[in-house]
C-alpha positions in Angstrom: 112.7 74.4 82.6 114.7 77.0 80.7 112.8 79.8 82.3 113.2 78.3 85.8 117.0 77.9 85.2 117.2 81.6 84.1 115.3 82.6 87.3 117.6 80.5 89.5 120.6 82.2 87.9 119.2 85.7 88.5 118.3 84.9 92.1 121.8 83.5 92.7 123.4 86.6 91.2 121.2 88.8 93.4 122.2 86.9 96.5 125.9 87.0 95.6 125.8 90.7 94.9 124.0 91.3 98.3 126.6 89.2 100.2 129.4 91.0 98.4 128.1 94.5 99.2 127.4 93.5 102.8 131.0 92.2 103.1 132.5 95.4 101.7 130.5 97.5 104.1 131.3 95.2 107.1 135.0 95.3 106.4 134.9 99.1 105.7 136.4 98.7 102.2 133.7 101.1 101.2 131.7 103.4 103.5 128.0 104.1 103.6 128.7 107.6 102.5 130.4 106.4 99.4 127.5 104.0 98.6 125.0 106.8 99.2 126.9 109.2 96.9 127.1 106.4 94.2 123.3 106.1 94.3 122.8 109.9 94.2 125.1 110.2 91.1 123.5 107.3 89.3 120.1 108.8 90.1 121.1 112.0 88.2 121.0 110.2 84.9 117.9 108.3 85.7 116.0 111.5 86.7 117.3 113.3 83.6 116.1 110.6 81.2 112.8 110.5 83.0 112.2 114.2 82.3 113.5 113.9 78.8 110.8 111.3 78.1 108.1 113.9 78.9 109.0 115.8 75.7 106.7 113.7 73.6 103.8 114.5 76.0 104.3 118.2 75.3 104.7 117.8 71.6 102.2 115.1 70.8 99.6 114.5 73.5 99.2 117.9 75.1 98.0 119.6 71.9 95.4 116.9 71.4 94.2 117.2 75.0 93.9 121.0 74.6 91.8 120.4 71.4 89.6 118.0 73.3 90.6 115.0 71.2 92.0 113.2 74.3 91.2 113.3 78.0 93.7 115.1 80.1 96.4 112.9 81.7 99.9 113.6 82.8 102.9 111.8 81.3 104.1 108.6 83.0 107.8 108.2 82.3 109.8 105.0 82.8 113.4 106.5 82.4 116.1 103.8 81.8 114.3 101.2 84.0 111.6 100.3 81.5 108.7 100.4 84.0 107.1 103.3 85.9 106.7 101.2 89.0 110.3 100.2 89.0 111.3 103.8 88.5 109.1 104.8 91.4 110.6 102.2 93.7 114.1 103.5 92.9 113.1 107.1 93.5 111.4 106.2 96.8 114.8 104.9 98.0 116.7 107.8 96.5 114.5 110.6 98.0 115.5 110.2 101.7 119.2 109.9 100.7 118.9 113.1 98.7 117.3 114.9 101.7 120.1 113.8 104.0 122.7 115.0 101.4 121.0 118.3 101.2 120.9 118.7 105.0 124.6 117.9 105.4 125.7 120.2 102.6 126.4 123.9 102.6 126.4 126.8 100.1 125.8 126.2 96.4 125.9 122.5 97.0 122.9 122.6 99.3 121.0 124.7 96.7 121.8 122.2 93.9 120.8 119.2 96.0 117.6 120.9 97.1 116.7 121.3 93.4 117.6 117.6 92.9 115.2 116.7 95.7 112.4 118.7 94.0 113.1 117.0 90.7 113.0 113.5 92.3 109.7 114.4 94.0 108.2 115.6 90.8 109.3 112.6 88.8 108.1 110.3 91.6 104.6 111.9 91.3 104.6 111.4 87.6 105.3 107.6 87.9 101.8 107.3 89.4 103.1 104.4 91.4 101.0 104.2 94.6 103.3 101.8 96.2 106.3 104.1 95.6 104.4 107.0 97.0 103.6 105.1 100.2 107.2 103.8 100.4 108.6 107.3 99.9 106.3 108.7 102.6 107.5 105.9 105.0 111.1 106.5 104.2 110.8 110.3 104.7 108.9 109.7 108.0 111.6 107.3 109.3 114.3 109.8 108.3 112.5 112.6 110.2 112.1 110.3 113.3 115.8 109.4 113.2 116.8 113.1 113.0 114.5 113.9 116.0 116.0 111.0 117.9 119.5 112.1 117.2 118.7 115.6 118.4 117.0 114.3 121.5 113.6 115.6 120.5 111.7 112.3 121.1 111.9 112.7 124.9 108.5 114.0 126.2 110.2 116.0 128.9 112.1 118.1 126.3 108.8 118.8 124.4 107.1 119.9 127.7 110.0 122.1 128.7 110.2 123.8 125.3 106.3 124.2 125.1 106.3 125.9 128.5 108.8 128.5 127.5 106.9 129.6 124.3 104.5 132.5 124.1 101.0 132.3 122.6 102.1 133.3 119.1 104.8 130.6 118.8 102.4 128.0 120.3 99.9 128.9 117.6 102.5 128.6 114.9 103.6 125.2 116.2 100.0 123.9 116.3 99.4 125.3 112.8 102.5 123.5 111.4 101.4 120.2 113.0 97.9 120.6 111.6 99.3 121.3 108.1 101.5 118.2 108.3 98.6 116.0 109.3 96.4 117.6 106.7 98.9 116.9 103.9 99.2 113.3 105.1 95.4 112.9 105.2 95.0 114.4 101.7 97.7 112.1 100.3 96.1 109.1 101.9 92.7 110.1 100.5 94.1 110.6 96.9 95.8 107.2 97.0 92.7 105.4 98.3 90.5 107.3 95.7 92.8 106.2 92.9 92.5 102.6 94.0 88.7 102.5 94.6 87.5 104.7 91.7 86.4 102.7 88.6 88.5 102.9 85.4 92.0 104.2 85.0 94.5 102.5 87.3 91.9 101.4 89.9 91.9 98.1 91.8 89.7 96.4 89.2 92.6 96.5 86.7 94.5 94.1 89.0 91.9 91.7 90.2 92.1 89.5 87.1 95.9 89.2 87.7 95.2 88.2 91.3 92.7 85.6 90.1 95.2 84.1 87.7 97.8 83.9 90.5 95.3 82.0 92.7 94.4 79.6 89.9 98.1 78.9 89.2 98.6 78.3 92.9 95.7 75.9 93.1 97.1 73.8 90.3 100.4 73.0 92.1 100.0 74.2 95.7 103.0 72.3 97.1 105.7 72.6 94.4 104.7 75.9 92.6 105.4 76.5 89.0 109.0 77.8 89.3 110.8 81.1 89.2 109.9 83.6 86.6 107.0 81.6 85.2 104.1 83.8 86.1 104.0 85.5 82.7 103.5 82.2 80.9 100.7 81.2 83.2 99.0 84.6 82.8 99.0 84.1 79.0 97.7 80.5 79.4 94.7 81.5 81.5 94.0 84.7 79.6 94.9 83.9 76.0 91.4 84.2 74.5 90.8 87.0 74.3 94.5 88.1 74.9 95.1 90.3 77.8 98.0 92.6 78.6 101.2 90.6 79.6 102.6 90.9 83.1 105.7 89.2 84.5 104.5 89.1 88.1 101.3 89.0 90.1 101.4 92.6 91.4 101.1 91.2 94.9 104.0 89.8 96.9 102.1 87.1 98.7 100.1 85.9 95.7 103.3 85.9 93.6 105.3 83.8 96.0 
């Protein structure tokens, strides 16, 4: 009951914060640009702490890996958020905003923001959060589509008109760029799928026992559930002997709900 009460308090606080933010935006007490800049500024500290946490990898783990005592693996920072997946989710939201800030800036500011984008992308890769990678790709893709729509490039007539005016060299360059974009997307999809399907490491078999526990918990009380923020307790109850790694959620939205 205590844990359910805590969960209800947190959910109520989230709802209140969401309604407050929506009201501030709707009444133009703050603008979207101000909100975006606030996220970008707060992201500077989060990105900085994320890279600072990689120092121990260089000083402690890398020498052991070079000596063959440990298998090679990259650092997986969590920054101030305490979890690499949470950090990846934040960076996935931050990346399109940083791209837009870079596009709308000029001079030295554009150069600094471009460096910021590269640092966000590098840290996002180090989180090894597949969901964050997919989310960032979707966000960047939507951002590009919105830019094309705003510039009027989504109309097929405009593409045909521009294509007909290009010489053979330019047409070849356009096709090469498109093939490179599709190739990068295909390679990224392959790497994500490979990391999920390959045995060991962070493959899918490290999550199936969590999914099974969520299904067992659901079968116990299919109508009423077990309450907010109680999954960790049920996970320990079903996997206490031998003890398994604790998790606060089912790593799957449908199973968790």
